[in-house]
N, C-alpha and C positions, 0 to 999 in steps of 0.2 A: 659245176665248177665255175662257169662264166658268171653266174649270178652272185657269187661270193666276192668277186674281185672288187666291184664298186663298194661293197660294205667294208672290205678291208682298207680300201683307199680312204673312205670316210673316217675310219678308226685312226688311221695313220695321221691324217690331217688334223683330227681332233686332238690327238696326243701331242702333235707338233705345236698346235696353238696353245695347248695347256702348258707345255714346257717353256714356250716363248714367254707367256704371261708370268710363269713362275720365276724365270730368270729376270724379267723386267722388275717384278716385285722385289726380288732379292737385291737387285742393283739399287733400286730406289730406297729400300730400307737401309742399305749400307751407306748411301749418301746422307740420309737423314740422321743416322747414328753418328757419323763423323761431324756433321754440322751442329748437332744438338748441344755439345758443350759450349761452342762459340755463341750459339743463339741464346743459351741460358745466361752466359756472362754478359752478353750485349744487352739483354733485357734487364738484368739486375743493375748494371753499372751505367747504362746509357738511357734506355727507353723509360724505365721506371723513374729515375731522377727528373727527366724532362716533364713527365706528367705531374710529378709531385711538385716541382717548381711552379708549374702552371696553376696548380691548386693553391699553393701558398701565396702566389701573387695576388690572389683575390682577398687576402686577409691583411689586417694590420697586426703582423706577427713579429715578436721580438726574438723568437728562437727558443724560448723557454716554455715548456708546457704545450698543450694542444692549441691549435689555431681556432679561436672561437669568435674573434672580432671581424666579422665579414663586412667588407667595404666595397665589394664588387670591382669595378674598373677604376676606382679612384687612384690606385697606384699608377696605372697607365696614363691617366689624365695628368697627374702630377709630373710624371716622367717626361711626357711629350711637351710640357710647358716649362720645364726647368732649363734655364739658360746654360747652366753648367753641363748638363747632359748633352744639350745641343752643341755646345762647344766641344765636348768629347767626341761626338759624331763627326764634327768638322775636322778635328785633329786626326781622327782615324782616316778620314777621306784624304787629307793631305798626305799622310804617310803612304796610302795606296798610290796616289798620283806620283809622289817622289819615287816610289819603288818601280813603277812602270816606266817612268821617264829617265831615271838615273841608274837605279840598281841593276835592272835587267839588261839594258844596253851595255853597261860596264861589264857584266858577267859574260855577255855575248862576245864583246871585244877581247876579253881575256881568254875565252875559249878558242877563238879564232887564232890567237897568238900561241897559246900554250898547247893547243891541240895539234899543232903541226910538228914536223920532225926538226925541232930546234935543239941545240945543245942544252942539257940540263932541264928538259921539260918535266921530267918526273919530280925534280926538286921544286920547281915553281908550282906545279900542281899541288904538291904537299903543303907548300907555304900558304897558298891561297885557300886551301881547303881546311887547314888546321883550325882557324877560328870557329868554324862550324862545330868542331868536335867539343869545344869548351862549353860548359853549361852557361846559361844566361846569367846565373848568379855570379860566377867567376868573371864573366865578361863585364858585367855591370861594375863590379868592384875594381877591376883593372882600369876601366875608363873613368871611374870616379877619381882615381889617383891622377890619371893623365889630365883630367879637367880641373884639378885643384887650382883655385884662383891665386894661390900664393906661388910666385915664380920660383921660390926655393923648393917647393914640393911638387908642383904641377909641371909636367914635361912640356906641354904645349905653351903655357905661359912663359916658361923659361926660354923657349925659342923666340917667342914674340918679344920678350924683354930685350933680346939682343939686337933686334931689328930697329933701326932708328924710326922715330915718328909713330911707332906703334905701342900701344899700352896693353897690359894684361887684361883679359876679359873674364868676367864671371859667367862662364859658359852655361851653367845650370841654374843661375840665379837671375838671368836676364830673360824677360818674357819674349824678346825678339830672337834670341839665340838658342833657347832651350830645345825647341822642337827640331831645328836643323842639327843641333848637337846630338840629339838622340838618334836621329836618322843616320848620322855618320856611323854611330855604333852599330845600328841594325845592318847597314850596308857592309861594314867591316866583317860582321859575323856571318851573314847569309849570302854574300856575293859568291863565295867559294862553292856553296851548295848548288846554286843555279849554274855556275860555271861548269861544274861536273855533269849536270844534266845536259848542257849543250855539247860538252865534249863527247858524251855517250852518243848523242844524236849525230855528231859529225863522224864518228867512227862507223856508223851504220850507213853512211852515204857511200855508194860504190865509187871506187877510184876511177873506174872506166869513164864515168860521166864527166868528171873533172878533166881527165886527160883528153877526152874528145873535145871538150870546150876549149882547152888550151891550144889544141891543134887548129881549131877554127878561128883562133886569134882573139879570144876573149881575155880582157885584162882582169886584174885582181878585183877592182870595184864591181865590174859586171859579173864576175864569178860569184861574189858574195850576194849581190842584190837579186840576180836572176836565177841562180842555181842553188847556192847553199841555203839561203833563207827559206825559199819555197819548200825545199826538201826537209827542212827542220820545222815545218809548220806544226806537226804533232807535238814535238818537244816544246816548242815555244808556247803552245796552248796550255800544256801541263804546267810549265813554269809560271805563266801568268796566273793561272788558277791558284796555285800554291802560294804565290806571292800575295795575292789579294786577300785570300782567307787568312794567311798568317799576319798580314798588316792589320786586318780588322780585329784580330784576337790577341795582339801583342799585349803582354802584361808584365812579366817579371823584370825586364830591363827598365821599363818606365817606373815601376813601383820602387825598385831599389835605388835608382838614381835620383828621382825627383819626387816620388809619391804624388805625381800629378801637378806639382807646382812648377814655378812660383805663380800664385794667384790663378791656379787651374790652367796655366798656359800649356802644359803638357798632358793634361787629363785626356785619357782615352776611355772607351766604354768599359773595358775590363777593370781598370783601376777605380772607376766610378762605382762599379758593381761591388768590388771588394770593400771599398770604403764604407758603403752603406750596409753591407751584409755583415762584415766581421770587425769593423771598427765602431760603427754606431749601433750595431745590432738591430737594424731595421731589415730583417730577413724577408719580410713580405715584399717590401719595396725593392730589395736587391734581387728577389726572384723575378719581379717584373722586368728589371733591367736584363737579367739573363735570358728571359723569353724574347725580349726585343732583339738582343744580340743574335739569338738563334734564328729568328725570323729574317733578319737582315742577311745573315750568312746563307740561309736556305733559299731565300729569294734570289740572291745573286747566283747561287749554284744552279738553280733551275733555269734562270735566264741565260746564263753562260752556256750550259749544256745545249739548250735549244738553238742558240746562235751558232755554236760550233757544228751542230748537226745540219743546220740549214746551209752553212758554208760548205760542208763536205758534200751535201747533196747538189749544190750549185756547181761545184768543181767536178 
């Protein structure tokens, strides 16, 4: 009887390991089955088009028939030496800088005001967030009407016409004003979105910390700079990332309002790509632009993630 006990223990352990492996395999198969539809859709509509665009970027392809005129990296050489494309990159960079310097601080200020217990805060939140709900097409059409150079039709010029010593402006036809005018529209539309992100972050800050700081004699400015902003670091990082990626890929507003004009003064990478791909039907060259846009966005994402991880490790 004593000799059978170890054998029974071994059998029980073997069965236990087998059952554990079976359950792990079952759980893994369940996870794979749930992820499979998303993986298939992602592969068809994202991964495959990327590789296909990279393939077409090596050809002089008009979009009709098979791509047979192989030209290697000529599209990329042409792209990186084209002054209009370089100007589009510059405009995209300026929009990124304007977003970081003006749009996000404005959203933070609104969040600090509206996020507190003030009368009518729900109303103000809805008002500031409402433009984000509108589509970019509707937003562009609305602001086209507001920017109309005729004072009888354009609201902004109608107001300027009333003020002495000021003349109506051709907001979207002046090379000096068109990019700031577009940025005003982008800020009007997206400031509410970033404001909502910051409000969500503010609501996650424990009130006990702020109350303890007030007891210690901290004023409002010190509260914001030394307590609120550090505790919102994660939300701020997310907001910065979304703002930069969105600024690099802005398309619909610019195309509808100016089509990149006047004289390419508001050209951005996405409108440049659309022009060559679907207006001039140089889809090989347009594919090269798309790949460069992807590489710029991907490079920024990798660098940004590494910097944020290093900052978290240091802190």
